[in-house]
Phi, psi and omega in degrees: 000138178269117189243130172264117183259116177283117185244107184281343187103001179260174184288324183297310182291330178293316179291324177300315178296319180298318179293325177295320176296314182297330179284357177093010180279157173274109191247136173235129179269144177219136175249135181267121173275105185254339181275139177277352176262097189301332183266012184301132178246151180281143176244102181058239180257013180266138176080171174201180178060033179266176178298325177296319179295321179297324178291322176296319178295320178299315180297321179295317179298322179296318178298321181281346180071036180244154175298152184217137180223156171247122180251133182273107177246021188296322180293315180296320179296318179299314184290314190270340182242302184293309180296323177296320179299314180294316181297323179294317177296322179295333178272006178079023183248167180242097185277165174242099185293331179294319177295317179296324179296317177297318183292315191253339182253293187293315185254016172234282184300310182292313180298318179300317179294319179298315179297321179296332180270004175096009177282151180265331185210156175249119179261133176228168180268029179285146175270090178199165184229143175248125177242163179240130180279180185296337180267003179089008178277134179278140181232142175267129180233162176298155174283154173293334177278077189301328180293337181248003185310128182242019181298331180302312183281358174255003183296347179276354183291141179266172178301319180295320179290321177299328181297338182240011180268146183217117182242083187297336183258006185297335181271358182287139186281338182202158177293328178300323178295320179295316179296319179296320179294318178299320178298315181296327181276356179077027180271125186293346181272008186307321182248019178292134180298147174294146174279151175213179189067182182276129190300328181268006172234067187298338178289341175088354182261090184297314184296319178297320180295314179296317179299323178295324182282322188256347173073199184261133179212078187302144178205189186259146168259126184229162174271186188293340179255009174095005178292135182285125182245342182165190183240144175245157181279348182165127185297337180291351178278359185237152175229151179301132181098350182293139179246315185277156174077020180280334177055044175266125188298313185254146180287167175294159182302326181269000177081358182276155180292154176258154178230154175288123181258327186201150175240127183243092181298324184297324180256000181057046181240148171246121183263129180238161180182191184289157183302321183297337179285350175286342183289129179242148181245352180213140176234151178207148178204157180252345177269098192238142171218147179252131186270085187104210182295133179291134178298152178265163176064039186289350178284347176253153179284137180238155178275142178196193170233151180233141177235133185245001176220154186305319181239030178274172177277143173273137181238152181298144181206172170237139180223151177197161171272123177239105188065232180261010181255144165269114183257130182236122179248119186271147181286332176224141186302145175256140182264137169064039178273131185244146169306141183104332175290160177258135175257111183256128182267138178232148165237106189066235178268353185276137174273121179275317184166192184203164170221147171279124186291125176262325183210159176226160176241123182287146175285345182244109178300157182303317183290340178270338184271353180074186182258008181288000000 
């Protein structure tokens, strides 16, 4: 099999490429240049896809004895991930850029180019597993390394993309095993720190970065029934579930802290209220994708589990298509779920599909939650 190995410069993708070589595949390594600042350097464990990372990927490819290329996807990344991230915040939503990158860059733009060049599969260092059912349909499953499981951010993959996806390290039980294997293979990235935060915001301060992009747009802070409580500098400075930095002069009538419950871009309002009002019992979205074969009988509610954060807990739910929406009703309330997040459905370890959340239904009606 001819395999295109996406090499980020980290230990996971380096070991994934090594395992693909060891399995006897014809492997070519590629690093994606995603930053428009060519001289960007990595700072500790912040950021990724920097010039330093490309050099680490090159060194790993040299050790493995495979061809290596750097492909410039910076324009596509800016349009499909960075600009989308800004637009989502401007719309009062909370996006997941890692999920969008997998959806639009790695398993769309990169995979499409690889297939056009004659490659059979795209190998990445994701912690996830692909299994095949009795009918030959490919399924995405959680990794055995549950602490590192990345199936959530791969929930956007389609059946066609799964057909060409290859996750060589998905069956590994722990990150320590991957590091030990990299050491044994002589890969210099064996002890390289994991990257975290958003790769195009290496300083780690998302709100400061967003404020710089969207500027000042003063509006009102209100309670759930519309009472005016104060002024905000811009609704994009707030996220659902936020408690600190609200700058409301007077306390709630009951003396309890307030939390951001909703962001309303059309009226430029930030709605705040009691913590219990953050609990939601229903999620719904219209941007839907099925990870493998689409389930049948979607007009009826089915049992599953739903996860709304990359490393969050999955909770029992019922799901069905109602009109053009995928509606998900949870067995126990979820706290602080915001439009823009992805709700990924699981049956056991298998990923069924996902929707980008457009709306939520609170477990606490307005008249029960008071005006705090």
